[in-house]
ZAMARGU-4260 file (C-alpha; in steps of 0.2 Angstrom, whole numbers, plus 5000, padded with zeros to 4 digits):
<rodrens>
0) 5300/5560/4265 | 5300/5557/4284 | 5284/5561/4295 | 5288/5569/4313 | 5274/5572/4325
5) 5278/5580/4341 | 5269/5585/4357 | 5273/5602/4366 | 5278/5619/4359 | 5291/5624/4371
10) 5310/5624/4369 | 5314/5608/4362 | 5298/5606/4352 | 5299/5619/4341 | 5318/5622/4341
15) 5318/5602/4333 | 5303/5604/4324 | 5310/5621/4314 | 5327/5609/4314 | 5319/5596/4304
20) 5308/5606/4291 | 5325/5615/4288 | 5330/5595/4282 | 5317/5594/4274 | 5307/5582/4286
25) 5287/5585/4288 | 5284/5589/4305 | 5268/5592/4315 | 5266/5600/4333 | 5253/5598/4344
30) 5250/5611/4356 | 5236/5616/4367 | 5239/5635/4367 | 5239/5645/4351 | 5254/5660/4348
35) 5240/5673/4356 | 5237/5663/4369 | 5254/5660/4375 | 5260/5679/4371 | 5245/5685/4382
40) 5247/5671/4395 | 5255/5671/4412 | 5274/5668/4413 | 5282/5651/4410 | 5299/5650/4416
45) 5313/5660/4420 | 5325/5656/4407 | 5343/5661/4405 | 5352/5653/4388 | 5370/5653/4388
50) 5381/5652/4374 | 5379/5634/4367 | 5364/5633/4369 | 5362/5653/4359 | 5374/5646/4346
55) 5361/5632/4340 | 5347/5644/4339 | 5358/5655/4329 | 5364/5641/4317 | 5342/5638/4315
60) 5340/5657/4313 | 5329/5659/4329 | 5339/5673/4337 | 5329/5688/4330 | 5334/5695/4346
65) 5350/5697/4348 | 5349/5717/4343 | 5336/5720/4358 | 5339/5708/4373 | 5350/5714/4387
70) 5366/5703/4387 | 5370/5694/4402 | 5389/5694/4404 | 5394/5686/4419 | 5390/5676/4436
75) 5388/5684/4453 | 5388/5674/4469 | 5386/5679/4488 | 5384/5669/4500 | 5375/5677/4517
80) 5373/5674/4534 | 5356/5673/4541 | 5357/5692/4546 | 5359/5695/4529 | 5378/5700/4527
85) 5389/5696/4515 | 5400/5682/4518 | 5406/5679/4499 | 5406/5689/4486 | 5411/5690/4468
90) 5408/5691/4450 | 5415/5680/4436 | 5414/5688/4417 | 5406/5673/4405 | 5419/5670/4389
95) 5401/5672/4377 | 5385/5683/4385 | 5370/5674/4388 | 5355/5679/4385 | 5335/5679/4393
100) 5320/5680/4382 | 5303/5680/4387 | 5297/5664/4381 | 5280/5674/4379 | 5291/5681/4366
105) 5300/5668/4360 | 5289/5654/4356 | 5274/5665/4348 | 5289/5669/4335 | 5295/5652/4333
110) 5280/5646/4330 | 5276/5659/4317 | 5293/5654/4311 | 5288/5634/4310 | 5270/5638/4300
115) 5279/5650/4289 | 5292/5636/4283 | 5279/5624/4282 | 5276/5614/4296 | 5258/5610/4303
120) 5253/5616/4319 | 5238/5608/4326 | 5229/5616/4344 | 5222/5604/4353 | 5224/5593/4369
125) 5234/5575/4365 | 5228/5563/4375 | 5231/5543/4373 | 5218/5541/4361 | 5226/5558/4348
130) 5242/5550/4353 | 5237/5532/4344 | 5232/5541/4328 | 5247/5552/4329 | 5256/5536/4330
135) 5248/5527/4315 | 5254/5542/4304 | 5270/5547/4310 | 5288/5539/4309 | 5290/5546/4325
140) 5280/5555/4341 | 5291/5562/4352 | 5284/5570/4368 | 5291/5589/4373 | 5277/5590/4386
145) 5277/5582/4403 | 5259/5585/4409 | 5246/5575/4411 | 5242/5556/4406 | 5253/5559/4391
150) 5268/5563/4402 | 5263/5551/4414 | 5269/5536/4400 | 5285/5539/4404 | 5292/5530/4423
155) 5302/5539/4435 | 5318/5532/4433 | 5324/5530/4451 | 5342/5525/4449 | 5344/5545/4440
160) 5331/5554/4450 | 5340/5560/4468 | 5324/5565/4475 | 5305/5562/4472 | 5298/5578/4482
165) 5300/5597/4480 | 5315/5602/4484 | 5313/5621/4484 | 5297/5630/4481 | 5297/5643/4468
170) 5293/5662/4466 | 5296/5671/4446 | 5293/5690/4447 | 5296/5699/4431 | 5299/5717/4434
175) 5304/5735/4426 | 5313/5749/4434 | 5328/5738/4441 | 5346/5747/4438 | 5361/5735/4428
180) 5372/5732/4440 | 5390/5741/4441 | 5403/5736/4429 | 5393/5721/4418 | 5376/5713/4421
185) 5374/5697/4429 | 5364/5682/4436 | 5368/5689/4453 | 5364/5675/4461 | 5362/5673/4480
190) 5362/5659/4496 | 5355/5662/4510 | 5359/5645/4520 | 5344/5636/4528 | 5332/5648/4519
195) 5335/5647/4500 | 5341/5659/4486 | 5337/5674/4476 | 5344/5676/4458 | 5341/5691/4446
200) 5348/5694/4428 | 5342/5706/4415 | 5330/5701/4401 | 5318/5705/4388 | 5299/5703/4389
205) 5285/5710/4377 | 5287/5729/4384 | 5303/5729/4382 | 5320/5725/4394 | 5317/5719/4411
210) 5323/5709/4426 | 5317/5692/4433 | 5320/5689/4450 | 5320/5669/4455 | 5318/5667/4473
215) 5321/5647/4479 | 5316/5645/4497 | 5317/5627/4507 | 5303/5618/4507 | 5294/5626/4526
220) 5307/5637/4527 | 5305/5656/4527 | 5305/5660/4509 | 5293/5644/4506 | 5279/5657/4506
225) 5269/5660/4492 | 5251/5654/4496 | 5240/5664/4498 | 5246/5679/4490 | 5235/5680/4473
230) 5236/5698/4465 | 5250/5705/4458 | 5251/5718/4469 | 5254/5704/4482 | 5266/5696/4474
235) 5278/5712/4470 | 5276/5715/4487 | 5282/5700/4494 | 5295/5699/4482 | 5302/5716/4487
240) 5300/5710/4505 | 5310/5693/4504 | 5325/5703/4496 | 5324/5717/4508 | 5325/5702/4522
245) 5338/5691/4517 | 5348/5698/4502 | 5349/5718/4509 | 5363/5721/4496 | 5351/5719/4482
250) 5337/5730/4491 | 5343/5747/4483 | 5341/5739/4463 | 5322/5735/4473 | 5317/5751/4478
255) 5308/5758/4461 | 5302/5741/4454 | 5286/5736/4446 | 5278/5721/4438 | 5280/5723/4421
260) 5262/5717/4419 | 5249/5707/4427 | 5254/5690/4420 | 5274/5693/4425 | 5272/5682/4441
265) 5273/5662/4445 | 5274/5653/4461 | 5274/5633/4461 | 5285/5618/4464 | 5288/5600/4458
270) 5302/5585/4462 | 5315/5586/4449 | 5312/5570/4440 | 5322/5561/4426 | 5313/5547/4416
275) 5313/5531/4406 | 5314/5540/4389 | 5301/5528/4380 | 5283/5528/4383 | 5271/5512/4377
280) 5254/5517/4372 | 5239/5504/4374 | 5241/5497/4355 | 5260/5493/4360 | 5268/5506/4348
285) 5281/5516/4354 | 5284/5535/4359 | 5297/5544/4366 | 5301/5560/4378 | 5314/5575/4374
290) 5316/5589/4386 | 5307/5591/4402 | 5296/5577/4398 | 5310/5566/4404 | 5324/5579/4409
295) 5315/5590/4424 | 5329/5599/4432 | 5328/5614/4446 | 5330/5630/4440 | 5341/5631/4454
300) 5356/5631/4441 | 5345/5641/4427 | 5346/5622/4414 | 5330/5620/4410 | 5331/5628/4392
305) 5348/5623/4388 | 5343/5606/4393 | 5332/5605/4381 | 5338/5617/4368 | 5355/5603/4369
310) 5341/5587/4369 | 5333/5597/4355 | 5352/5596/4345 | 5357/5579/4349 | 5340/5572/4345
315) 5341/5582/4327 | 5358/5575/4324 | 5351/5557/4328 | 5335/5558/4315 | 5346/5565/4302
320) 5359/5552/4304 | 5345/5539/4305 | 5340/5544/4285 | 5328/5530/4282 | 5330/5517/4294
325) 5316/5515/4309 | 5314/5524/4325 | 5316/5509/4335 | 5316/5507/4353 | 5334/5502/4351
330) 5338/5519/4344 | 5328/5529/4356 | 5338/5521/4371 | 5354/5526/4362 | 5347/5544/4357
335) 5344/5546/4375 | 5360/5541/4381 | 5369/5555/4371 | 5359/5569/4377 | 5361/5559/4395
340) 5382/5561/4392 | 5379/5579/4391 | 5362/5580/4405 | 5369/5570/4418 | 5383/5582/4423
345) 5370/5596/4424 | 5358/5584/4434 | 5374/5580/4447 | 5379/5598/4450 | 5361/5604/4452
350) 5356/5592/4463 | 5372/5595/4472 | 5367/5613/4472 | 5348/5609/4481 | 5359/5602/4498
355) 5366/5612/4510 | 5383/5612/4502 | 5396/5603/4507 | 5413/5610/4516 | 5426/5611/4500
360) 5411/5619/4488 | 5412/5632/4502 | 5428/5631/4499 | 5431/5635/4481 | 5416/5650/4483
365) 5427/5660/4496 | 5442/5654/4486 | 5434/5663/4471 | 5434/5680/4482 | 5452/5682/4481
370) 5456/5672/4464 | 5445/5679/4448 | 5454/5663/4437 | 5441/5654/4448 | 5429/5665/4447
375) 5428/5665/4428 | 5430/5647/4430 | 5415/5642/4441 | 5405/5656/4430 | 5408/5651/4413
380) 5404/5632/4417 | 5387/5637/4419 | 5386/5635/4400 | 5397/5618/4399 | 5391/5609/4418
385) 5405/5596/4414 | 5417/5606/4417 | 5415/5605/4434 | 5421/5588/4436 | 5430/5584/4447
390) 5438/5600/4455 | 5421/5607/4461 | 5412/5591/4466 | 5424/5581/4473 | 5433/5586/4492
395) 5450/5578/4486 | 5451/5586/4467 | 5445/5603/4476 | 5458/5602/4489 | 5472/5600/4475
400) 5463/5612/4463 | 5466/5626/4475 | 5484/5620/4481 | 5488/5622/4463 | 5482/5639/4458
405) 5489/5647/4476 | 5504/5638/4472 | 5506/5645/4455 | 5500/5664/4463
</rodrens>
């Protein structure tokens, strides 16, 4: 029976660990927080899981919240001028509903399932010394956490990393009492050129259904304003002020909002980074990265947890196919390249959204105002970002696409 150790108990680490246990593997997951500490702590993310990722969870029996988590049925898009007036405004229906479960709810439940299946959960801060020990005991050590000295073992890949600094200042706010949208619920995505983005969508937290407000401010701009915001009251007040100023069409939904809890807030910034998948310990032993440890995406396109889920699926399939052969450097590299064949489209699309929209992108987004099939096409590619290529990403292809749609109309 093969023995796998995973550092990190997030989306990729737990999904992979549970998948391996169900196939008869011995699995140890190492994390620095207990389930209770995760549940009672600060929010971890603004996750929105689209259809493909949800299907991977369902296949493992991990979809515990389908009956209580509000469905996200579409993507909405609005582009606002500096005065707040809408220039573009449309909605596209998703073929498969998405969902967002607060990771303070999700990960503790998955940790419980992991242990009930016979997995070993170690609560400790794993450093280099601990990794050396794990490497002598396990057939494969995977790192699913990109923080601290362990994360530094994986070197930045300059060819695949478009940026070397944060491209957005992030603010997250979990709130109650926000009404659902008319017709159907969406990730309501709002672009304010030169300022940043605001998107909001329904979710489930430990107090029940809620909404997650996400602010992405261009560094140095008017939405880069979270420094010194220390209390829940300040955080909520600033969230409301930003919506009222930059997205007034959404302000009526914020009239009665309250924080879900004092920990339902987060602010920070980080550079989107792709790293080399193989890390080398001082002893020469090789370890392998997965999820955010080697593919850290900006949240602007809501792909972080989806990338992690897809990585867990690719790695699970590759580990099972390896049977009793060694997990050598060649296998590590080939496995990551299989994942990269999916993730490269996500990264290129996301990186493009972090820059001022190209003229052909603006034209396509405006085109969706009057062509519902285009709105649906843009919306559903959030689940399968390779479907943005080439028609959304290349000017010539965008022109041909719009001409063909117009000719059919």
